[in-house]
NULOKE-765031 format. One record per atom (N, C-alpha, C, O, CB): residue number from 1; residue in one letter; chain; atom name; x negated, y negated, z. Coordinates in Angstrom, 2 decimals. Glycine has a CB too. Example, Ala and Ser with C-alpha at 12.3 -4.5 7.8 and 13.67 -1.06 7.14 Angstrom:
(r 1,"a","A","N",(-13.19,5.69,7.80))
(r 1,"a","A","CA",(-12.30,4.50,7.80))
(r 1,"a","A","C",(-13.20,3.30,7.80))
(r 1,"a","A","O",(-14.24,3.32,8.46))
(r 1,"a","A","CB",(-11.31,4.47,9.05))
(r 2,"s","A","N",(-12.85,2.25,7.08))
(r 2,"s","A","CA",(-13.67,1.06,7.14))
(r 2,"s","A","C",(-12.90,-0.03,7.87))
(r 2,"s","A","O",(-13.41,-1.14,8.04))
(r 2,"s","A","CB",(-14.08,0.60,5.72))
***
This chain:
(r 1,"m","A","N",(-113.67,-240.77,130.45))
(r 1,"m","A","CA",(-114.76,-239.83,130.46))
(r 1,"m","A","C",(-115.75,-240.22,129.36))
(r 1,"m","A","O",(-115.34,-240.51,128.23))
(r 1,"m","A","CB",(-114.25,-238.37,130.27))
(r 2,"d","A","N",(-117.03,-240.21,129.69))
(r 2,"d","A","CA",(-118.04,-240.54,128.70))
(r 2,"d","A","C",(-118.72,-239.26,128.19))
(r 2,"d","A","O",(-118.48,-238.17,128.70))
(r 2,"d","A","CB",(-119.09,-241.52,129.29))
(r 3,"k","A","N",(-119.56,-239.42,127.19))
(r 3,"k","A","CA",(-120.19,-238.26,126.54))
(r 3,"k","A","C",(-121.06,-237.47,127.51))
(r 3,"k","A","O",(-121.08,-236.24,127.46))
(r 3,"k","A","CB",(-121.03,-238.73,125.35))
(r 4,"q","A","N",(-121.79,-238.16,128.38))
(r 4,"q","A","CA",(-122.68,-237.48,129.32))
(r 4,"q","A","C",(-121.88,-236.61,130.30))
(r 4,"q","A","O",(-122.27,-235.49,130.60))
(r 4,"q","A","CB",(-123.54,-238.50,130.08))
(r 5,"t","A","N",(-120.79,-237.14,130.79))
(r 5,"t","A","CA",(-119.94,-236.38,131.72))
(r 5,"t","A","C",(-119.33,-235.18,131.02))
(r 5,"t","A","O",(-119.26,-234.09,131.59))
(r 5,"t","A","CB",(-118.83,-237.28,132.31))
(r 6,"l","A","N",(-118.88,-235.37,129.80))
(r 6,"l","A","CA",(-118.30,-234.28,129.02))
(r 6,"l","A","C",(-119.35,-233.21,128.74))
(r 6,"l","A","O",(-119.05,-232.02,128.82))
(r 6,"l","A","CB",(-117.72,-234.81,127.70))
(r 7,"t","A","N",(-120.58,-233.61,128.42))
(r 7,"t","A","CA",(-121.66,-232.65,128.19))
(r 7,"t","A","C",(-121.93,-231.83,129.44))
(r 7,"t","A","O",(-122.08,-230.61,129.35))
(r 7,"t","A","CB",(-122.95,-233.39,127.75))
(r 8,"r","A","N",(-121.98,-232.47,130.58))
(r 8,"r","A","CA",(-122.20,-231.74,131.84))
(r 8,"r","A","C",(-121.07,-230.76,132.12))
(r 8,"r","A","O",(-121.31,-229.63,132.53))
(r 8,"r","A","CB",(-122.33,-232.73,133.02))
(r 9,"s","A","N",(-119.84,-231.20,131.88))
(r 9,"s","A","CA",(-118.69,-230.34,132.13))
(r 9,"s","A","C",(-118.70,-229.12,131.22))
(r 9,"s","A","O",(-118.42,-228.00,131.67))
(r 9,"s","A","CB",(-117.40,-231.13,131.94))
(r 10,"l","A","N",(-119.00,-229.31,129.95))
(r 10,"l","A","CA",(-119.08,-228.19,129.01))
(r 10,"l","A","C",(-120.22,-227.24,129.39))
(r 10,"l","A","O",(-120.06,-226.02,129.32))
(r 10,"l","A","CB",(-119.29,-228.70,127.56))
(r 11,"t","A","N",(-121.35,-227.78,129.80))
(r 11,"t","A","CA",(-122.50,-226.95,130.21))
(r 11,"t","A","C",(-122.13,-226.11,131.43))
(r 11,"t","A","O",(-122.48,-224.94,131.51))
(r 11,"t","A","CB",(-123.73,-227.83,130.52))
(r 12,"t","A","N",(-121.42,-226.72,132.36))
(r 12,"t","A","CA",(-120.97,-225.99,133.54))
(r 12,"t","A","C",(-120.00,-224.88,133.15))
(r 12,"t","A","O",(-120.04,-223.79,133.71))
(r 12,"t","A","CB",(-120.31,-226.94,134.55))
(r 13,"h","A","N",(-119.13,-225.16,132.20))
(r 13,"h","A","CA",(-118.14,-224.19,131.74))
(r 13,"h","A","C",(-118.80,-222.94,131.16))
(r 13,"h","A","O",(-118.27,-221.84,131.29))
(r 13,"h","A","CB",(-117.21,-224.82,130.70))
(r 14,"v","A","N",(-119.97,-223.11,130.52))
(r 14,"v","A","CA",(-120.67,-221.97,129.92))
(r 14,"v","A","C",(-121.84,-221.51,130.80))
(r 14,"v","A","O",(-122.81,-220.94,130.30))
(r 14,"v","A","CB",(-121.17,-222.33,128.51))
(r 15,"d","A","N",(-121.75,-221.77,132.08))
(r 15,"d","A","CA",(-122.74,-221.31,133.07))
(r 15,"d","A","C",(-124.15,-221.81,132.79))
(r 15,"d","A","O",(-125.11,-221.05,132.91))
(r 15,"d","A","CB",(-122.74,-219.81,133.13))
(r 16,"g","A","N",(-124.28,-223.06,132.40))
(r 16,"g","A","CA",(-125.60,-223.67,132.25))
(r 16,"g","A","C",(-126.24,-223.51,130.88))
(r 16,"g","A","O",(-127.37,-223.96,130.68))
(r 16,"g","A","CB",(-126.49,-223.12,133.25))
(r 17,"a","A","N",(-125.56,-222.88,129.95))
(r 17,"a","A","CA",(-126.12,-222.69,128.61))
(r 17,"a","A","C",(-126.10,-224.01,127.83))
(r 17,"a","A","O",(-125.37,-224.94,128.18))
(r 17,"a","A","CB",(-125.34,-221.59,127.83))
(r 18,"s","A","N",(-126.90,-224.07,126.79))
(r 18,"s","A","CA",(-126.97,-225.27,125.95))
(r 18,"s","A","C",(-126.07,-225.18,124.72))
(r 18,"s","A","O",(-125.89,-226.16,124.00))
(r 18,"s","A","CB",(-128.39,-225.52,125.51))
(r 19,"f","A","N",(-125.51,-224.00,124.50))
(r 19,"f","A","CA",(-124.68,-223.77,123.32))
(r 19,"f","A","C",(-123.32,-223.21,123.74))
(r 19,"f","A","O",(-123.21,-222.53,124.76))
(r 19,"f","A","CB",(-125.38,-222.82,122.32))
(r 20,"i","A","N",(-122.31,-223.49,122.93))
(r 20,"i","A","CA",(-120.96,-223.02,123.20))
(r 20,"i","A","C",(-120.37,-222.49,121.90))
(r 20,"i","A","O",(-120.65,-223.02,120.82))
(r 20,"i","A","CB",(-120.06,-224.16,123.79))
(r 21,"n","A","N",(-119.55,-221.44,121.99))
(r 21,"n","A","CA",(-118.90,-220.94,120.78))
(r 21,"n","A","C",(-117.45,-221.41,120.74))
(r 21,"n","A","O",(-116.96,-222.00,121.70))
(r 21,"n","A","CB",(-118.99,-219.39,120.71))
(r 22,"g","A","N",(-116.78,-221.13,119.67))
(r 22,"g","A","CA",(-115.42,-221.63,119.47))
(r 22,"g","A","C",(-114.43,-221.10,120.49))
(r 22,"g","A","O",(-113.55,-221.84,120.94))
(r 22,"g","A","CB",(-114.95,-221.26,118.10))
(r 23,"c","A","N",(-114.57,-219.84,120.87))
(r 23,"c","A","CA",(-113.65,-219.25,121.83))
(r 23,"c","A","C",(-113.80,-219.91,123.21))
(r 23,"c","A","O",(-112.81,-220.20,123.87))
(r 23,"c","A","CB",(-113.90,-217.73,121.94))
(r 24,"q","A","N",(-115.04,-220.15,123.61))
(r 24,"q","A","CA",(-115.28,-220.82,124.90))
(r 24,"q","A","C",(-114.73,-222.24,124.88))
(r 24,"q","A","O",(-114.16,-222.70,125.86))
(r 24,"q","A","CB",(-116.79,-220.83,125.21))
(r 25,"l","A","N",(-114.91,-222.93,123.76))
(r 25,"l","A","CA",(-114.40,-224.29,123.63))
(r 25,"l","A","C",(-112.87,-224.30,123.68))
(r 25,"l","A","O",(-112.28,-225.19,124.29))
(r 25,"l","A","CB",(-114.90,-224.93,122.33))
(r 26,"a","A","N",(-112.25,-223.33,123.04))
(r 26,"a","A","CA",(-110.79,-223.24,123.06))
(r 26,"a","A","C",(-110.29,-223.05,124.49))
(r 26,"a","A","O",(-109.29,-223.66,124.88))
(r 26,"a","A","CB",(-110.31,-222.08,122.17))
(r 27,"k","A","N",(-110.96,-222.22,125.27))
(r 27,"k","A","CA",(-110.57,-222.02,126.66))
(r 27,"k","A","C",(-110.76,-223.31,127.45))
(r 27,"k","A","O",(-109.90,-223.66,128.26))
(r 27,"k","A","CB",(-111.38,-220.88,127.30))
(r 28,"y","A","N",(-111.85,-224.00,127.24))
(r 28,"y","A","CA",(-112.12,-225.25,127.95))
(r 28,"y","A","C",(-111.05,-226.29,127.65))
(r 28,"y","A","O",(-110.58,-226.98,128.55))
(r 28,"y","A","CB",(-113.51,-225.79,127.57))
(r 29,"l","A","N",(-110.69,-226.41,126.38))
(r 29,"l","A","CA",(-109.71,-227.41,125.96))
(r 29,"l","A","C",(-108.26,-226.95,126.12))
(r 29,"l","A","O",(-107.33,-227.73,125.94))
(r 29,"l","A","CB",(-109.96,-227.79,124.52))
(r 30,"k","A","N",(-108.09,-225.67,126.46))
(r 30,"k","A","CA",(-106.75,-225.07,126.55))
(r 30,"k","A","C",(-105.98,-225.26,125.25))
(r 30,"k","A","O",(-104.82,-225.66,125.23))
(r 30,"k","A","CB",(-105.96,-225.70,127.73))
(r 31,"m","A","N",(-106.68,-224.94,124.16))
(r 31,"m","A","CA",(-106.12,-225.03,122.82))
(r 31,"m","A","C",(-106.15,-223.64,122.17))
(r 31,"m","A","O",(-106.81,-222.73,122.66))
(r 31,"m","A","CB",(-106.89,-226.07,121.95))
(r 32,"s","A","N",(-105.45,-223.52,121.08))
(r 32,"s","A","CA",(-105.49,-222.30,120.30))
(r 32,"s","A","C",(-106.85,-222.19,119.60))
(r 32,"s","A","O",(-107.44,-223.19,119.20))
(r 32,"s","A","CB",(-104.34,-222.27,119.26))
(r 33,"r","A","N",(-107.34,-220.97,119.47))
(r 33,"r","A","CA",(-108.60,-220.77,118.74))
(r 33,"r","A","C",(-108.47,-221.18,117.28))
(r 33,"r","A","O",(-109.48,-221.47,116.63))
(r 33,"r","A","CB",(-109.05,-219.31,118.84))
(r 34,"n","A","N",(-107.26,-221.20,116.75))
(r 34,"n","A","CA",(-107.04,-221.57,115.35))
(r 34,"n","A","C",(-107.31,-223.05,115.10))
(r 34,"n","A","O",(-107.60,-223.43,113.96))
(r 34,"n","A","CB",(-105.63,-221.23,114.94))
(r 35,"a","A","N",(-107.22,-223.89,116.12))
(r 35,"a","A","CA",(-107.43,-225.33,115.97))
(r 35,"a","A","C",(-108.91,-225.71,116.05))
(r 35,"a","A","O",(-109.29,-226.80,115.63))
(r 35,"a","A","CB",(-106.66,-226.08,117.03))
(r 36,"i","A","N",(-109.72,-224.83,116.57))
(r 36,"i","A","CA",(-111.13,-225.16,116.83))
(r 36,"i","A","C",(-111.96,-225.32,115.56))
(r 36,"i","A","O",(-112.75,-226.26,115.50))
(r 36,"i","A","CB",(-111.75,-224.08,117.70))
(r 37,"p","A","N",(-111.83,-224.46,114.53))
(r 37,"p","A","CA",(-112.67,-224.64,113.34))
(r 37,"p","A","C",(-112.55,-226.03,112.70))
(r 37,"p","A","O",(-113.55,-226.58,112.23))
(r 37,"p","A","CB",(-112.33,-223.60,112.32))
(r 38,"d","A","N",(-111.35,-226.59,112.67))
(r 38,"d","A","CA",(-111.17,-227.93,112.12))
(r 38,"d","A","C",(-111.91,-228.97,112.96))
(r 38,"d","A","O",(-112.46,-229.93,112.43))
(r 38,"d","A","CB",(-109.67,-228.28,112.03))
(r 39,"l","A","N",(-111.91,-228.77,114.26))
(r 39,"l","A","CA",(-112.56,-229.69,115.17))
(r 39,"l","A","C",(-114.08,-229.65,115.02))
(r 39,"l","A","O",(-114.75,-230.67,115.14))
(r 39,"l","A","CB",(-112.17,-229.36,116.61))
(r 40,"l","A","N",(-114.63,-228.46,114.75))
(r 40,"l","A","CA",(-116.08,-228.28,114.67))
(r 40,"l","A","C",(-116.63,-228.37,113.25))
(r 40,"l","A","O",(-117.83,-228.24,113.05))
(r 40,"l","A","CB",(-116.45,-226.96,115.26))
(r 41,"q","A","N",(-115.77,-228.58,112.28))
(r 41,"q","A","CA",(-116.20,-228.63,110.88))
(r 41,"q","A","C",(-117.26,-229.71,110.68))
(r 41,"q","A","O",(-117.09,-230.85,111.10))
(r 41,"q","A","CB",(-115.00,-228.88,109.96))
(r 42,"g","A","N",(-118.36,-229.33,110.03))
(r 42,"g","A","CA",(-119.42,-230.28,109.73))
(r 42,"g","A","C",(-120.54,-230.29,110.76))
(r 42,"g","A","O",(-121.60,-230.86,110.51))
(r 42,"g","A","CB",(-118.85,-231.64,109.63))
(r 43,"l","A","N",(-120.34,-229.66,111.92))
(r 43,"l","A","CA",(-121.40,-229.60,112.92))
(r 43,"l","A","C",(-122.38,-228.47,112.58))
(r 43,"l","A","O",(-121.98,-227.44,112.03))
(r 43,"l","A","CB",(-120.81,-229.40,114.33))
(r 44,"e","A","N",(-123.64,-228.66,112.92))
(r 44,"e","A","CA",(-124.62,-227.61,112.71))
(r 44,"e","A","C",(-124.41,-226.52,113.75))
(r 44,"e","A","O",(-124.01,-226.79,114.88))
(r 44,"e","A","CB",(-126.06,-228.17,112.79))
(r 45,"y","A","N",(-124.69,-225.28,113.36))
(r 45,"y","A","CA",(-124.49,-224.15,114.27))
(r 45,"y","A","C",(-125.55,-223.10,114.05))
(r 45,"y","A","O",(-126.29,-223.13,113.06))
(r 45,"y","A","CB",(-123.10,-223.55,114.07))
(r 46,"i","A","N",(-125.62,-222.17,114.99))
(r 46,"i","A","CA",(-126.52,-221.02,114.92))
(r 46,"i","A","C",(-125.64,-219.78,114.88))
(r 46,"i","A","O",(-124.76,-219.61,115.72))
(r 46,"i","A","CB",(-127.52,-220.99,116.14))
(r 47,"e","A","N",(-125.88,-218.91,113.90))
(r 47,"e","A","CA",(-125.15,-217.64,113.84))
(r 47,"e","A","C",(-125.69,-216.74,114.94))
(r 47,"e","A","O",(-126.89,-216.50,115.04))
(r 47,"e","A","CB",(-125.30,-216.96,112.43))
(r 48,"s","A","N",(-124.79,-216.24,115.76))
(r 48,"s","A","CA",(-125.18,-215.38,116.87))
(r 48,"s","A","C",(-124.26,-214.17,116.87))
(r 48,"s","A","O",(-123.20,-214.18,117.50))
(r 48,"s","A","CB",(-125.12,-216.14,118.24))
(r 49,"g","A","N",(-124.67,-213.14,116.18))
(r 49,"g","A","CA",(-123.81,-211.96,116.08))
(r 49,"g","A","C",(-122.56,-212.29,115.30))
(r 49,"g","A","O",(-122.62,-212.63,114.12))
(r 49,"g","A","CB",(-123.46,-211.42,117.46))
(r 50,"r","A","N",(-121.41,-212.18,115.97))
(r 50,"r","A","CA",(-120.14,-212.45,115.32))
(r 50,"r","A","C",(-119.65,-213.88,115.51))
(r 50,"r","A","O",(-118.64,-214.26,114.93))
(r 50,"r","A","CB",(-119.10,-211.50,115.81))
(r 51,"s","A","N",(-120.36,-214.67,116.32))
(r 51,"s","A","CA",(-119.86,-216.02,116.61))
(r 51,"s","A","C",(-120.87,-217.08,116.17))
(r 51,"s","A","O",(-122.04,-216.79,115.91))
(r 51,"s","A","CB",(-119.55,-216.16,118.10))
(r 52,"r","A","N",(-120.38,-218.29,116.12))
(r 52,"r","A","CA",(-121.22,-219.44,115.81))
(r 52,"r","A","C",(-121.42,-220.22,117.10))
(r 52,"r","A","O",(-120.46,-220.53,117.80))
(r 52,"r","A","CB",(-120.59,-220.34,114.68))
(r 53,"k","A","N",(-122.67,-220.53,117.41))
(r 53,"k","A","CA",(-122.98,-221.29,118.62))
(r 53,"k","A","C",(-123.27,-222.73,118.23))
(r 53,"k","A","O",(-124.07,-222.99,117.32))
(r 53,"k","A","CB",(-124.17,-220.67,119.39))
(r 54,"y","A","N",(-122.63,-223.66,118.91))
(r 54,"y","A","CA",(-122.79,-225.09,118.65))
(r 54,"y","A","C",(-123.49,-225.75,119.82))
(r 54,"y","A","O",(-123.23,-225.41,120.98))
(r 54,"y","A","CB",(-121.41,-225.76,118.39))
(r 55,"f","A","N",(-124.40,-226.70,119.53))
(r 55,"f","A","CA",(-125.13,-227.43,120.56))
(r 55,"f","A","C",(-124.14,-228.31,121.32))
(r 55,"f","A","O",(-123.42,-229.09,120.71))
(r 55,"f","A","CB",(-126.28,-228.27,119.94))
(r 56,"i","A","N",(-124.11,-228.18,122.62))
(r 56,"i","A","CA",(-123.10,-228.85,123.44))
(r 56,"i","A","C",(-123.08,-230.37,123.27))
(r 56,"i","A","O",(-121.99,-230.93,123.16))
(r 56,"i","A","CB",(-123.33,-228.52,124.89))
(r 57,"p","A","N",(-124.22,-231.07,123.25))
(r 57,"p","A","CA",(-124.14,-232.53,123.03))
(r 57,"p","A","C",(-123.49,-232.91,121.69))
(r 57,"p","A","O",(-122.82,-233.94,121.60))
(r 57,"p","A","CB",(-125.52,-233.14,123.10))
(r 58,"d","A","N",(-123.69,-232.09,120.65))
(r 58,"d","A","CA",(-123.03,-232.35,119.37))
(r 58,"d","A","C",(-121.51,-232.19,119.49))
(r 58,"d","A","O",(-120.75,-232.99,118.96))
(r 58,"d","A","CB",(-123.58,-231.40,118.28))
(r 59,"v","A","N",(-121.10,-231.14,120.20))
(r 59,"v","A","CA",(-119.67,-230.90,120.40))
(r 59,"v","A","C",(-119.05,-232.03,121.23))
(r 59,"v","A","O",(-117.96,-232.50,120.92))
(r 59,"v","A","CB",(-119.45,-229.53,121.11))
(r 60,"a","A","N",(-119.76,-232.46,122.26))
(r 60,"a","A","CA",(-119.26,-233.56,123.10))
(r 60,"a","A","C",(-119.11,-234.83,122.27))
(r 60,"a","A","O",(-118.13,-235.56,122.42))
(r 60,"a","A","CB",(-120.20,-233.81,124.30))
(r 61,"g","A","N",(-120.07,-235.09,121.39))
(r 61,"g","A","CA",(-119.98,-236.26,120.52))
(r 61,"g","A","C",(-118.78,-236.19,119.60))
(r 61,"g","A","O",(-118.10,-237.18,119.39))
(r 61,"g","A","CB",(-121.24,-236.40,119.70))
(r 62,"r","A","N",(-118.53,-235.01,119.06))
(r 62,"r","A","CA",(-117.37,-234.83,118.17))
(r 62,"r","A","C",(-116.07,-235.03,118.94))
(r 62,"r","A","O",(-115.14,-235.66,118.44))
(r 62,"r","A","CB",(-117.38,-233.43,117.52))
(r 63,"l","A","N",(-115.99,-234.50,120.15))
(r 63,"l","A","CA",(-114.79,-234.68,120.95))
(r 63,"l","A","C",(-114.55,-236.14,121.28))
(r 63,"l","A","O",(-113.41,-236.59,121.32))
(r 63,"l","A","CB",(-114.88,-233.87,122.23))
(r 64,"m","A","N",(-115.61,-236.88,121.50))
(r 64,"m","A","CA",(-115.47,-238.32,121.77))
(r 64,"m","A","C",(-114.99,-239.05,120.52))
(r 64,"m","A","O",(-114.19,-239.98,120.62))
(r 64,"m","A","CB",(-116.82,-238.91,122.24))
(r 65,"e","A","N",(-115.47,-238.63,119.33))
(r 65,"e","A","CA",(-115.03,-239.24,118.07))
(r 65,"e","A","C",(-113.54,-238.99,117.85))
(r 65,"e","A","O",(-112.80,-239.91,117.47))
(r 65,"e","A","CB",(-115.84,-238.67,116.88))
(r 66,"v","A","N",(-113.10,-237.77,118.08))
(r 66,"v","A","CA",(-111.71,-237.40,117.85))
(r 66,"v","A","C",(-110.79,-238.12,118.84))
(r 66,"v","A","O",(-109.66,-238.48,118.50))
(r 66,"v","A","CB",(-111.52,-235.86,117.98))
(r 67,"r","A","N",(-111.28,-238.33,120.02))
(r 67,"r","A","CA",(-110.48,-238.98,121.06))
(r 67,"r","A","C",(-110.13,-240.42,120.73))
(r 67,"r","A","O",(-109.07,-240.91,121.11))
(r 67,"r","A","CB",(-111.22,-238.93,122.39))
(r 68,"k","A","N",(-111.03,-241.11,120.01))
(r 68,"k","A","CA",(-110.83,-242.53,119.73))
(r 68,"k","A","C",(-109.83,-242.78,118.66))
(r 68,"k","A","O",(-109.56,-243.93,118.32))
(r 68,"k","A","CB",(-112.11,-243.17,119.36))
***
């Protein structure tokens, strides 16, 4: 899987949005929400109420880095 395919898949998972929060990412990856902050550490985010929204291409890039 390449970054572009992963970006499309994440965008589809959040119904076409450009941003994803930690809980949505945990559901997508079928991981515990406790593991997500370590994965997203260092990425830029937007505070949105009680959650942090991350730009999907940035998240996809991080997932590709971790995978290697």
